[in-house]
C-alpha positions as a printed Julia matrix, in Angstrom:
190×3 Matrix{Float64}:
 -57.94    6.95  -29.33
 -57.6    10.56  -28.22
 -60.36   10.11  -25.65
 -58.43    7.15  -24.19
 -55.12    9.05  -24.12
 -56.85   12.0   -22.45
 -58.52    9.76  -19.86
 -55.18    8.15  -19.0
 -53.53   11.56  -18.64
 -56.26   13.1   -16.47
 -56.64   10.09  -14.15
 -60.02    8.76  -15.26
 -58.32    5.66  -16.66
 -55.6     3.99  -14.61
 -53.62    2.8   -17.61
 -50.74    3.86  -19.8
 -50.82    3.79  -23.61
 -47.49    2.27  -24.61
 -47.78    1.96  -28.4
 -50.08    2.92  -31.27
 -50.31    0.88  -34.47
 -52.28    2.09  -37.47
 -53.03    0.24  -40.68
 -53.21    3.65  -42.41
 -49.98    5.6   -42.84
 -51.9     8.88  -43.22
 -53.94    8.32  -40.05
 -54.21   11.21  -37.65
 -53.8     8.63  -34.87
 -50.09    8.42  -35.68
 -49.73   12.2   -35.31
 -51.75   12.24  -32.09
 -49.62    9.43  -30.64
 -46.42   11.25  -31.56
 -47.75   14.47  -29.98
 -48.47   12.49  -26.79
 -45.01   10.9   -26.79
 -46.34    7.42  -27.53
 -44.35    5.27  -29.98
 -46.38    4.96  -33.18
 -46.1     2.6   -36.14
 -47.75    2.27  -39.52
 -48.13   -1.45  -40.17
 -50.58   -1.96  -43.0
 -51.05   -3.33  -46.49
 -49.28   -0.31  -47.94
 -45.95   -1.03  -46.28
 -46.26   -4.71  -45.27
 -48.31   -6.24  -48.12
 -48.13   -9.89  -47.03
 -50.92  -10.49  -44.45
 -48.98  -13.2   -42.59
 -45.89  -11.01  -42.3
 -48.03   -8.04  -41.24
 -49.65  -10.15  -38.52
 -46.2   -11.26  -37.3
 -44.89   -7.69  -37.24
 -47.95   -6.46  -35.33
 -47.75   -9.24  -32.72
 -44.0    -8.71  -32.32
 -44.45   -4.94  -31.95
 -47.12   -5.4   -29.27
 -44.91   -7.88  -27.38
 -41.83   -5.65  -27.67
 -43.78   -2.82  -26.04
 -45.05   -5.21  -23.32
 -48.72   -4.58  -24.08
 -51.18   -6.03  -21.57
 -54.39   -5.1   -23.38
 -54.89   -4.31  -27.07
 -57.51   -1.61  -27.56
 -58.83   -1.16  -31.09
 -59.92    2.42  -31.73
 -60.45    2.97  -35.42
 -58.2     0.13  -36.56
 -59.7    -0.88  -39.91
 -58.2    -4.31  -40.62
 -59.12   -7.76  -39.38
 -56.77   -8.84  -36.6
 -54.58  -11.73  -37.73
 -54.43  -15.19  -36.15
 -50.95  -14.76  -34.65
 -51.97  -11.55  -32.87
 -55.26  -13.12  -31.78
 -53.41  -16.11  -30.31
 -50.78  -13.99  -28.58
 -53.4   -11.71  -26.99
 -56.33  -14.09  -26.58
 -59.08  -12.48  -24.48
 -56.98   -9.3   -24.32
 -58.12   -7.48  -27.48
 -61.14   -5.2   -27.17
 -63.04   -3.28  -29.82
 -65.83   -0.74  -29.94
 -68.77   -0.93  -32.36
 -71.34    1.84  -32.98
 -74.44   -0.41  -32.69
 -76.0    -2.93  -30.34
 -74.33   -6.13  -31.41
 -75.16   -8.71  -32.58
 -77.3    -6.5   -34.84
 -75.55   -4.49  -37.55
 -72.11   -6.04  -37.18
 -69.82   -7.94  -39.5
 -67.58   -7.2   -42.44
 -68.13   -3.74  -43.9
 -70.21   -2.6   -40.94
 -68.34    0.42  -39.6
 -68.9     4.15  -39.31
 -71.78    5.58  -41.31
 -72.46    2.14  -42.85
 -73.69    0.98  -39.45
 -75.88    4.04  -38.9
 -77.36    3.69  -42.41
 -78.22    0.06  -41.67
 -79.82    0.95  -38.34
 -82.04    3.58  -39.97
 -82.87    1.36  -42.98
 -83.95   -1.42  -40.61
 -86.35    0.94  -38.84
 -84.67    0.4   -35.47
 -86.09    2.4   -32.57
 -82.77    2.28  -30.76
 -79.12    1.75  -31.48
 -76.12    2.09  -29.25
 -72.55    1.18  -28.56
 -70.97   -2.19  -27.89
 -67.57   -2.94  -26.37
 -66.56   -6.52  -27.12
 -63.67   -8.95  -27.15
 -62.14   -9.58  -30.55
 -62.01  -13.09  -31.96
 -61.67  -14.66  -35.42
 -65.01  -13.35  -36.71
 -65.95   -9.7   -37.17
 -67.94   -8.3   -34.24
 -68.76  -11.67  -32.7
 -66.64  -11.75  -29.54
 -68.08  -11.72  -26.05
 -69.88   -8.48  -25.25
 -68.35   -6.59  -22.33
 -70.58   -3.49  -22.23
 -73.39   -1.81  -24.15
 -75.17    1.53  -24.0
 -78.47    2.25  -25.74
 -79.21    5.35  -27.81
 -82.7     6.13  -29.15
 -83.12    6.59  -32.89
 -85.11    9.78  -33.35
 -87.62   10.47  -36.11
 -85.83   12.21  -38.97
 -82.41   10.92  -37.96
 -79.85   10.71  -40.73
 -76.76    8.52  -40.53
 -74.79   11.69  -39.81
 -77.07   12.96  -37.02
 -77.14    9.53  -35.42
 -73.35    9.27  -35.6
 -73.05   12.72  -34.02
 -75.14   11.61  -31.01
 -73.46    8.21  -30.67
 -69.81    9.3   -30.89
 -69.49   11.15  -27.55
 -71.15    8.2   -25.83
 -68.67    5.86  -27.53
 -65.79    7.81  -26.01
 -67.35    7.75  -22.54
 -68.33    4.07  -22.58
 -64.94    2.95  -23.89
 -63.11    4.77  -21.1
 -65.58    3.5   -18.46
 -65.28   -0.08  -19.71
 -61.49    0.02  -19.88
 -61.37    1.33  -16.3
 -63.73   -1.47  -15.22
 -61.36   -3.96  -16.87
 -58.39   -2.43  -15.01
 -60.33   -2.69  -11.73
 -61.26   -6.33  -12.42
 -64.98   -5.53  -12.58
 -65.18   -6.72  -16.21
 -63.34  -10.02  -16.59
 -61.75  -10.78  -19.94
 -60.99  -14.52  -19.7
 -63.3   -17.33  -20.69
 -65.1   -18.16  -23.86
 -66.24  -15.82  -26.61
 -69.99  -16.39  -26.25
 -72.02  -13.23  -26.13
 -72.97  -12.03  -22.66
């Protein structure tokens, strides 16, 4: 999220962050948003326990702030059906592997890098994709490959992938803004 805010502020991304929503009330994202003057909300199981109500509150909050594109950056809950319907083909996510491999429920952070190493993959990477009803199965918008090196640990792999995640997310979002990466259409993988 900080990489996106910074890119918007320094002109690499022609967009304006208008709201931040976190499912975690202790998330540093809320503090970073506040420091950047962006309205920030904690809307998660801890303060809105009913999933249907939480989905309604999230969709209403996004609409109230006139969001054009929902960018997931560390959001750790499945997006609800009301939000998916309201922002169909306008919700993007980043995943630290080359989808469709190593995606799905529970596949995030070091879990992904552990799975990549355990599978003996020679390369991994980053995927930017549209969000739909199933974890990590929306249409792929961009990917970048990263070699897995002999002796890599999940931590060393994560350390090499993370800066490339920041760069690819900003590049892809700018390509969306410029119309070079279309969002509409079906959710089949590219």
